[in-house]
N, C-alpha and C positions, 0 to 999 in steps of 0.2 A: 847656649843661648846667644843670639846675635845681639849686636849693639845697634843703637840708633845713631843717625848722623849727628855729630856734635854741633853745638851752636857755634857758628863761625861768622865773622864779619862778612866773609865772602863764602858762599856755598861752593864746594869743589866736587866735581864729578869726573867721570871718565868718558872721553870721546873714543869709542871703540871702532877700530878699523873693520870694514866689511869682511875681509878675508878671515879675520879672527872670529868674528861673530858667527859666520856661516861654515866654519871649518867642521868637518865630520867629527872631530874629537871634542868639539865644544858642547858641553852640557849646559843649556841655558839656565836651568834651575840652579845648578852649582855656581854658575857665573853670577846670577842674581844674588845668591847667598853671600858670595865673596864680596860683592859691592856693599851689601848691607853690613857684613861683619867688619869690613874695613872702615866703616863710618863715612863712606862717600855719599854725597847727596843725590846723585842722579847718574844716568847713562845717557850719552848723546850719540845719536846715529845720524848718518848722512842720508841723502836721497838722490838717486839718479835712475834714469830709464836705461840709457845705453851710452856710457861716457867713455871716451877715448878707447875704442876697441871693445866695447861691451861691458865695461866695469860698472859697479854700483849695486845697490840694493834698493828695493822699494821701502822708503822710510816709514810709511805708516804700517805696512805689513810687519816690518821688523819691530816697530814699537809695540804692535799688538802681541807679537810673540813674547817679547820681553816682559810686558805688563802681565801677561798670563803666567809666565814662569816665575815671576817675583811679585807676590801679592802686596809687598810694601814698596816696590821699586817705583821711582819716578823717571820718566823718559822725556828727553828733548829731541825733537826731530829738527835738524838744522844742517843745511838749509833745504827745505822742501821746495821742489821745483813746480810750484803751482802753475806757472805759465804753460807747462806741458800737459796739464790736466784740465778737464772741464770743471768749473767751480761747483756745479750742482753735484757731480759725482764725488768731488773732494769733500764737500759738506756732508754727504751721506757717510763716507768713510770715517770722517772725524766724529760724527754723532755716534756711529756704531762703536768705535774704539772707546770713546769717553763714557758710553753707557756701561761698559764692562769695567772701566777703571776711572771713575770720576775723580777729578782733581789731581791726576797723576801724569798728565800729558801736557807738554808745551809744544806749540807748532811755531817754528821760525821759518819764515818764507823768504826765499832769495830769488834773484833774477837769473842766476846761472850765467851761461853764455861763454864759458871757457872753451866749449866744444860746440861750434855752430851746427855741426852735423847731427848732434843729438836732438836739437830743436827741430831741424829740418826733417829728420826721419820720423818725428812725432807729428808732422803736418803743421808745424809752427814756423812762420817766417822769422829767422833770427833777427832781422832788422826791426821787426815790430814787437819783439818779445817783451820789451819794457812796457809798452802801452797795453799789450794784452794782459800783463801781470797786474797793472793798475786796475783794469776793468774787472779782472778776476777777484782781486782783493775786495773791491766794492761789493760784488755779488756775494762772495763767500761771507763777508762780515755780516751782511744783512740776513742771509740764510741762517747763520749760526746764532743770530739774535732772535730767531723764531719768526721773522717777518715772512709774509707772503710777497714774493718778488715779481714785479713786472719790470722787465729790463730789455731794452731794444738798443743794443750798442753796436759797435763796429765788429766785435769778435763773437758776441753771444746774444742770443735772442731767447728770452724766457718770458713765459706768461703764466701767472698764478703758480709760480714755482715755490715750493716750501719743503722743509725737512722737519718732521716731527722729532723732537729730541726728548730725552728723559733726564737730562742733567745739565749742569752749567757748561757753557762752551769753554774750551781750553784757551789759555792765554795765546793771543796771536801777536807774535813779535816779528820784526823785520830784520833780515840778515843782509849784510853787505856793506859796501863802502861807497863814498861819493855822494854827490848831490841828490841823485835819484833815490838812494836808500834813505837819506835823511828825510826827504820829503815824504816818502812812503811811511816811515816810522811815525812822523808827526801826524799824518793824515789817518792812517789805519791802525797803527800798532799800539800795543800796550807796553812796548819796550823795544830793545835793539840787541842784536847779536853781532859783535864785531869779529873780524877775522884778519890775521896777518897785518897788524898795524902797530905803530909805536905807542907807548903810554901817552905821549903828548897828543897824538892824533886821536887816540881813544877819548881822552878828556874833552878835547875840542868838539868831537862829533857828538858825544853825550850831551854836552852843554847846549849845542845847537838844536838837538832834537827836543830837549826840554823847553827851550825858548820857543820854538815853533809850535809845539803842542799847546803851550799856554796861549799863544797868539790865536790859535784856532778855537780856543775855548773848550778844549778836550781835557779829560782827567790827566793828571800828571803821570807819565809812564813810571812803572816801578820795577821793571825787569830789564837789567842790563848785563848781558853775558859776553863771554869771549871764548872762542875756540882757539886753542893754542897747542903747538907742537913742541915737545921737549925730548931731549936725549940726555938721560941722566944715568947715574949708578954705573959709570964706566963705559957707557955706550959711546960710539963714535959719531962724529958729525956725518960720516959717510952713510951710516945706517939711516940717519934722519933724512939726509938728502935723497936717498933711495926711496924712502917712504913718500916724501913730498913729490918726487918725480912722477910717481904713479898718477897723481892728481893734478899736477901743475906743469908737467912736461919740462921743456927746456928752461922754463922760468925758475925751476926749483933752486938752483944755486944762488940766485939773487934774493931768495926769500929766507935764507938761513939766518940773516941778521935779525929777523922778526920772530925767531924761535928761541927757546931756552936750551942752551947747550953748555955743559960743563959739570962741575960738582953740584950735588944736590942743594947745598946751602946757597950757592950762587944763584941757581935757578929759582929757589924760593924767594930770594931777595928781589930778583927780577920780576917775578909774578906779583910781589907786593906792590910794585910800582903801578900795576894795572888796578889793583884794589884801591890804591890812593887816588887813581884817576877816575874812580867811580864804578868799576866793575863789581857786581854783586854775585855773579855766578861764573865760575871758570869751568870749562870742559877741556881736560888735558888729554892729549894723545901722545903715546910713547911707543917706540918700536918694541915689539915683543914677539916671541915665538908662539905664545899661547894667551888666550883671553885672561885667564886667572893671573898669569904673570904680569900682564899689563895693569891689572887692578892693584897688585902689590906695589908696583913701582909708582903708580899715581898716588896711592895712599901715603907713601913716604913723603912725597912732595907736599901733599895736603897737610900733613902734620908739621912739616918744617915751615910751611907758609903760615900756619896758625901761630907757631912760636914767633915767627918774624913779626907778624902783625901785633901780637900781644906784647912783645918786647918793645916795639915802637910806641905803643900806647901807654906803657907803664910809666908812672911818674918817676922823675930822677931821684937818685938817692936810695 
């Protein structure tokens, strides 16, 4: 019998690297069972069209495969490169996936931009990517609410556009850092997904999003996540730097201080700082040779984090 995810102050899931997920030896059903049996809350997958030499996977297709492989699995797609897609097509994809797996998908939308060639090759001007994303978010949000959309903008022209849905729309959260991400989260999102930031910056960003959302008269956001890289259980910082280098290129060495490196207990204490800063969902990525091995390593950190949080909350004496 499998176990269900334990109740935690902060839900913990695995951010699985694309090469592990799509490796010929990876059995998705077995992977999904391993996530369930380890008591992890979710699987997080990235999304790219053609990143730094052709890397990446389609986040929604990967999510659909995982949701089908694991009937109890929850999946976060983050960060989804919405600016590289037409919002009507993205809305149909979302509606299709969620009709098969209602309540088990979260879409975290980001601006991307680390590889301008990826945007340009998709026919998107990298310089106007942010404005295109804002327009896409407006259209996508309305379509997923079931509205019939007339929209005549700079990037999209829709008339009487609609998407018939059979279930509730998935939570739409905003991924990224900086002023633009804060404004998008307050305007369009039901939460925020942070990436590579200090606990202090995480707390400040979260508070600013909550403040601006309230000022706009929108419902308070209730989804605050963090994607984090960790090298634990005897792994070296070099392994982690190599993993980061695939996605962040020459900037990777400068990002190591924003990752969890060292003994497992030390990493758990470091992760607890983000929970104290307001993170309610952590997606942990670890270097591993196989997908199931990555699950095992993340599960160890999840248990230690739970102990750390419970120990801090216990009354003295």
